[in-house]
C-alpha positions in Angstrom: 70.3 54.1 120.6 72.9 51.3 120.0 74.3 50.9 116.3 76.1 47.7 117.1 75.3 45.4 113.9 76.9 42.0 113.3 79.6 42.8 110.8 80.5 40.0 108.2 84.3 39.4 108.0 85.9 37.8 105.1 89.5 36.5 105.7 92.3 35.5 102.8 91.8 31.9 104.3 88.0 32.2 103.3 89.1 33.7 99.8 91.5 30.9 99.2 88.8 28.4 100.2 86.1 29.6 98.2 84.6 27.6 95.2 83.9 28.9 91.7 80.7 27.6 90.5 81.0 27.2 86.5 77.8 28.8 85.2 76.0 26.5 82.9 75.5 27.6 79.2 72.1 28.2 78.1 71.8 26.6 74.6 69.7 28.7 72.0 67.4 27.1 69.5 69.0 26.1 66.1 67.5 28.7 63.7 68.8 26.6 60.8 67.2 23.3 61.9 68.3 19.9 61.4 67.1 19.6 57.9 69.1 22.6 56.6 66.0 24.9 56.6 66.3 28.6 57.2 64.0 28.8 60.3 61.9 31.6 61.5 63.0 35.0 61.0 61.8 37.7 63.3 60.3 40.7 62.1 63.0 43.9 62.0 61.8 47.2 63.0 62.7 48.8 59.7 64.3 48.1 56.3 67.6 49.4 57.4 68.3 47.2 60.0 66.9 44.0 58.3 70.2 41.6 57.8 70.4 39.3 55.0 71.2 35.8 56.2 73.4 34.7 53.1 73.4 37.5 50.6 75.5 36.4 47.6 77.0 38.3 44.8 75.4 36.1 42.2 72.1 37.4 43.4 72.9 40.8 42.2 71.3 42.0 39.1 74.5 43.7 37.3 76.6 40.7 38.2 74.3 37.8 36.9 73.2 39.9 33.8 76.8 40.5 33.2 77.8 36.8 33.5 75.0 36.1 31.2 76.0 38.4 28.6 79.7 37.6 28.8 78.7 34.0 28.2 76.6 34.6 25.2 79.0 36.7 23.4 82.0 34.4 24.1 80.2 31.2 22.9 79.4 33.0 19.8 83.0 33.9 19.2 84.4 30.3 20.2 82.2 28.9 17.7 82.6 31.1 14.8 86.1 32.2 15.3 87.7 29.0 13.6 86.1 29.9 10.4 86.6 33.6 10.5 88.8 35.3 8.0 90.9 38.3 8.1 91.9 38.4 4.7 89.9 39.0 1.4 88.2 36.0 1.5 85.3 35.5 4.1 84.2 32.3 5.6 80.9 31.5 7.4 82.5 32.9 10.7 82.4 36.2 9.3 78.8 36.1 8.4 77.5 34.4 11.4 79.7 35.7 14.1 77.4 38.8 14.9 74.0 37.4 14.5 75.0 34.3 16.6 76.1 36.8 19.4 73.0 38.6 19.3 71.1 35.4 19.4 72.9 33.8 22.4 72.8 37.1 24.3 69.2 37.3 23.8 68.8 33.9 25.2 71.2 34.2 28.2 69.7 37.5 29.2 66.1 36.2 28.8 66.6 33.3 31.0 69.3 34.2 33.5 66.7 35.8 36.1 64.6 32.7 36.1 67.6 30.5 36.6 68.8 32.7 39.5 65.2 32.3 41.3 65.3 28.6 40.3 62.2 28.9 38.5 63.0 26.1 35.7 59.6 26.1 34.1 59.9 29.8 33.3 63.4 29.6 32.2 62.5 27.2 29.6 59.5 29.0 28.2 61.6 32.3 28.3 64.5 30.5 26.6 62.0 29.4 23.7 60.7 32.9 23.3 64.2 34.5 23.3 65.7 32.1 20.9 62.9 32.7 18.3 63.1 36.5 18.9 66.9 36.6 18.9 67.3 34.6 15.7 65.1 37.3 13.7 66.8 40.2 15.6 70.4 39.0 15.4 70.3 39.0 11.5 68.3 42.4 11.2 70.5 44.3 13.5 73.4 42.6 12.0 72.3 44.3 8.9 71.4 47.7 10.3 74.7 47.7 12.3 76.7 47.3 8.7 74.7 50.4 7.3 75.2 52.4 10.5 78.9 51.6 10.5 79.3 52.6 6.8 77.3 55.7 6.9 79.0 57.1 9.9 82.5 56.4 8.6 81.8 58.1 5.4 79.9 61.0 7.1 83.0 61.3 9.7 85.6 61.2 7.1 83.8 63.6 4.9 84.5 61.4 1.7 82.0 59.0 0.4 84.6 57.0 -1.7 86.5 56.1 1.4 85.4 53.0 3.2 88.3 52.3 5.7 90.7 54.3 7.7 93.5 53.3 10.0 92.7 51.5 13.2 94.8 54.1 15.0 91.9 56.7 14.2 89.5 57.4 17.2 86.7 58.2 14.5 86.8 54.4 13.7 86.4 53.6 17.3 83.2 55.9 17.5 81.6 54.4 14.6 82.1 51.1 15.9 80.7 51.9 19.2 77.4 53.2 17.5 77.2 50.1 15.3 77.7 47.6 18.2 75.2 49.3 20.4 72.6 47.8 18.0 73.3 44.3 19.4 73.0 45.5 23.0 69.7 47.0 22.2 68.5 43.5 20.8 69.7 41.9 24.2 68.0 44.6 26.4 64.9 44.4 24.1 64.6 40.6 24.7 65.3 41.0 28.3 62.2 43.3 28.9 59.8 41.4 26.5 60.1 37.9 28.0 59.0 39.9 31.2 56.2 41.6 29.4 57.0 44.8 30.8 57.5 48.1 28.8 59.5 49.6 31.4 61.7 46.8 31.8 62.1 46.6 27.9 63.1 50.5 27.9 65.6 50.4 30.5 67.0 47.1 28.9 67.5 48.7 25.7 69.1 51.9 27.2 71.5 49.6 29.4 72.3 47.1 26.5 73.2 49.9 24.0 75.4 51.7 26.4 77.2 48.7 27.4 77.6 47.3 23.9 78.8 50.8 22.7 81.5 50.5 25.4 82.6 47.2 23.8 82.7 48.7 20.3 84.6 51.6 21.8 87.3 49.6 23.1 87.5 46.9 20.3 90.3 48.6 18.0 92.5 49.9 20.8 92.7 46.1 22.2 93.4 45.0 18.7 96.2 47.5 18.5 97.4 46.1 22.0 97.0 42.4 21.0 98.5 42.9 17.5 96.0 40.1 16.5 92.4 40.1 15.2 91.7 36.6 16.9 92.6 38.1 20.7 91.1 41.4 19.9 87.6 39.7 18.9 87.7 37.5 21.9 88.2 40.3 24.3 86.2 42.8 22.3 83.1 40.7 22.1 83.5 39.3 25.7 83.6 43.2 26.8 80.3 43.8 24.7 78.3 41.1 26.2 79.5 41.6 29.8 79.2 45.4 29.4 75.6 44.9 28.2 74.4 42.8 30.9 76.1 45.0 33.6 74.8 48.2 32.1 71.2 46.5 32.1 71.3 45.8 35.5 72.7 48.9 36.7 70.4 51.0 34.6 67.3 49.0 35.9 68.7 49.5 39.2 69.1 53.4 38.8 65.4 54.0 37.5 63.5 51.7 39.5 60.5 52.8 41.5 59.2 50.2 43.4 60.9 47.1 44.7 61.3 44.4 47.2 64.6 43.6 48.7 65.1 40.0 50.2 66.9 40.7 53.3 66.5 37.0 54.8 66.1 33.4 53.4 67.4 31.6 50.6 67.3 34.4 48.2 68.7 37.1 50.5 70.4 39.7 48.4 67.7 39.6 45.5 66.1 42.6 44.4 62.7 42.2 42.6 61.7 45.4 40.9 57.8 45.7 40.9 57.3 46.7 37.4 53.4 45.0 36.8 50.6 46.6 38.2 49.6 43.2 40.0 52.5 41.2 41.5 51.6 37.9 42.8 54.0 36.0 45.4 53.9 32.1 46.2 55.3 28.9 45.7 53.8 28.3 42.4 56.6 29.0 39.5 54.0 31.1 37.5 53.9 33.7 40.3 55.8 36.9 39.5 57.9 36.2 42.8 58.7 32.3 43.1 59.4 31.3 46.6 60.8 27.8 46.8 61.1 24.9 49.0 58.9 26.1 52.1 55.7 24.0 52.8 54.1 26.8 54.9 53.9 29.1 51.7 50.8 29.0 49.7 50.6 28.4 45.7 49.7 32.1 45.7 50.4 33.5 49.1 49.9 37.2 48.5 49.5 40.1 46.0 50.8 43.4 45.4 48.6 45.8 43.5 49.8 49.2 42.2 47.0 51.5 42.7 46.6 55.2 42.4 50.5 55.6 43.1 50.5 53.2 46.2 51.1 49.5 46.7 48.4 47.4 48.2 49.2 44.1 49.7 46.4 41.6 50.0 47.3 38.2 51.9 45.9 34.8 50.8 48.0 33.4 53.6 50.0 34.5 56.9 52.0 37.5 56.0 53.8 39.7 58.7 54.0 43.3 57.8 55.6 46.0 60.1 55.3 43.7 63.1 51.3 42.8 62.6 50.1 39.5 61.2 47.8 39.6 58.2 45.7 36.8 57.9 43.9 35.6 54.4 41.9 38.5 52.8 43.5 41.2 55.0 45.0 44.1 53.3 47.8 46.6 53.8 49.0 49.7 52.1 52.8 49.3 52.0 54.9 52.2 53.0 58.9 52.8 52.3 60.6 50.8 54.8 58.2 48.5 55.7 59.4 44.6 56.5 57.3 41.7 55.1 57.7 38.2 56.4 56.4 35.1 54.4 57.5 31.8 55.6 61.4 32.1 56.0 61.6 35.0 53.5 62.0 38.4 54.7 61.4 41.3 52.6 62.3 45.1 52.7 59.7 47.0 50.7 61.0 50.2 49.0 59.8 52.9 46.9 61.4 56.1 45.3 60.6 59.2 46.9 58.7 61.5 44.6 58.7 65.2 45.2 55.7 66.9 45.3 54.8 70.3 43.6 53.7 73.2 45.8 
């Protein structure tokens, strides 16, 4: 049998004469759109692979609450410091500084979450409520803090006749920390009340007390380092405000049980802790979770109901959950790691694992 096949021979002349054809690039669709929209986001397989499209530090709870607390406390100091007297004579700044600090911290902590979520109507209503409650709590807690400070000071010293001790004595720092904690409680209390959530109120009060206590503990050491009352008040009160907000955010995050993390869209990086038994989602600002600037989203697009230890999602508009499309009226029991897609927003649902007794 013959094995003679025609052989293909390539010489160096053929190689030198060869033409290289440049491939034509294939353009991909613009995901952001010409109008600056985010476009559609395909469902992700699980919560750990969902990538935030524009995650921002400003959307972290501990950060924006810390900024809000700092601004409230600093503005109170800036307003009252010109009339604050370190000597025996007391100006109106001495009387108003701490109540005003509590008021402004309550307002700033009460509205900052709505501002971050761009819910201006809700921010206005919460601001009014926080201002009224802060006005009452500010003076009440200033009076309570004064009593706590004097009682602790005399108790720790062991002599009821002594009303002051040197600034270098750590006992003074501890007494001030406990007294200042009451102002943090006010900010945390308002933080939860405006959300109409008992759990958020509890977490807010705990975090507020911890953060404000830190500011009180550092006040006198700062005064010793700066060698002046004005600078120590500015720094100490700023730490009180910032510490209160940061601690509220950290405590809330640590103790949360169910939450939605925005993994794609304009609010990427924002975490919505699901406190209420019924959470509404849509483009109406009155919703628990307000989704803005997306014409495909309904006024109330979906609800999440906490029932018998589980989270039940009911769709009023198209919702993609775990790769499946839910139409109006359809339901889905959410599981840890589920990915939800509503318009241009992508959410990762998560819940704290519960240990079962055997």
